[in-house]
C-alpha positions in Angstrom: 118.9 38.2 122.8 121.6 40.1 123.7 124.4 38.8 125.3 124.2 38.8 129.6 126.3 42.1 130.8 129.0 41.4 133.8 126.6 44.1 135.4 123.7 42.4 135.0 125.9 39.4 136.5 127.0 41.5 139.2 123.4 42.7 140.4 122.3 38.5 140.3 124.8 37.8 142.0 124.6 40.4 144.2 120.5 39.9 145.0 121.0 35.8 145.9 124.4 36.4 147.0 123.1 34.5 150.5 121.7 31.9 148.7 124.8 31.5 146.7 127.7 31.2 149.8 124.6 28.8 151.5 124.8 26.4 148.4 128.7 26.7 147.8 129.1 26.2 151.5 126.9 23.2 151.1 128.5 21.4 147.5 131.9 22.8 148.6 132.3 19.4 151.1 133.8 17.0 149.1 131.5 13.9 150.6 128.5 15.4 149.5 130.5 16.6 146.3 131.2 12.6 145.7 127.8 12.0 146.8 126.6 14.7 143.4 129.3 12.8 141.0 127.6 9.4 142.2 124.2 10.3 142.0 125.4 11.0 137.2 124.9 7.4 137.2 121.2 7.2 138.5 119.2 6.5 141.2 120.9 4.7 143.9 120.3 3.6 147.8 121.8 4.6 151.2 123.5 1.7 151.4 125.1 2.0 147.5 126.5 5.9 148.7 127.5 4.8 152.1 129.8 1.6 150.8 131.0 4.5 148.0 131.2 7.4 150.3 132.3 4.7 153.2 130.7 7.4 155.9 129.1 6.3 158.6 124.8 6.0 158.1 124.5 8.9 160.5 126.9 11.3 158.4 125.1 10.1 155.0 122.5 11.0 155.8 123.4 14.1 157.7 124.8 15.2 154.1 122.0 14.2 151.7 119.7 15.5 153.8 121.8 19.2 152.7 122.1 17.8 149.6 118.2 17.6 150.0 117.5 21.5 151.0 119.4 22.7 148.8 117.5 20.8 146.0 120.5 19.5 143.9 118.7 15.3 145.4 115.7 14.1 146.0 114.2 10.3 147.6 112.8 8.7 144.7 111.5 6.5 147.1 112.3 4.6 150.8 116.4 4.4 150.7 116.5 5.4 147.3 118.3 9.1 146.3 118.4 10.9 142.9 120.3 14.1 141.6 117.5 16.9 140.6 117.4 18.8 137.7 119.4 21.6 140.1 122.0 19.0 141.2 122.7 17.7 137.4 123.0 21.8 136.4 125.5 22.4 138.8 127.6 19.5 137.8 127.2 20.5 134.1 128.4 23.6 135.3 131.3 22.2 137.4 132.4 20.3 134.4 131.5 23.1 131.8 133.7 24.7 133.7 136.8 22.6 134.2 135.9 22.3 130.6 138.2 18.8 128.4 141.8 17.4 130.9 143.5 19.5 128.4 141.7 22.6 129.4 142.5 21.1 132.8 145.8 23.7 133.8 144.6 27.0 132.7 141.0 25.8 134.9 143.3 26.2 138.1 145.4 28.6 136.5 142.3 30.9 137.0 141.4 29.5 140.5 144.7 30.1 141.6 144.3 33.4 140.3 140.9 34.1 141.9 142.4 33.0 145.4 145.4 35.2 143.9 143.4 37.8 144.1 140.3 37.5 147.1 143.9 36.9 149.4 145.2 40.4 148.1 141.7 41.8 148.7 141.1 41.1 152.5 145.0 42.3 153.5 
């Protein structure tokens, strides 16, 4: 199998641009990302997630609904949630992006460079 080209990556990202932006907006919230990371340990109850996130019931319910709409988590029984395959895949990509703790500074530099570049493009 041949490696994917930059052009193919670009076409795929542009074809799914609106969905990608929506997904990133959903998982970009610190509490939602915390929920996803917490669910890596296995299924958790609403009560357990509430204790971990310190969210009010209505706020947690809203965050869980948004993660569920994107297919990142799923309800497995009344009040118990687990990470869906898509949620695990998303977290795996994040973990691979940041790599080992030794690579963290390099990853942060990449992010700063991207922000700097995007900031210049908006000017």
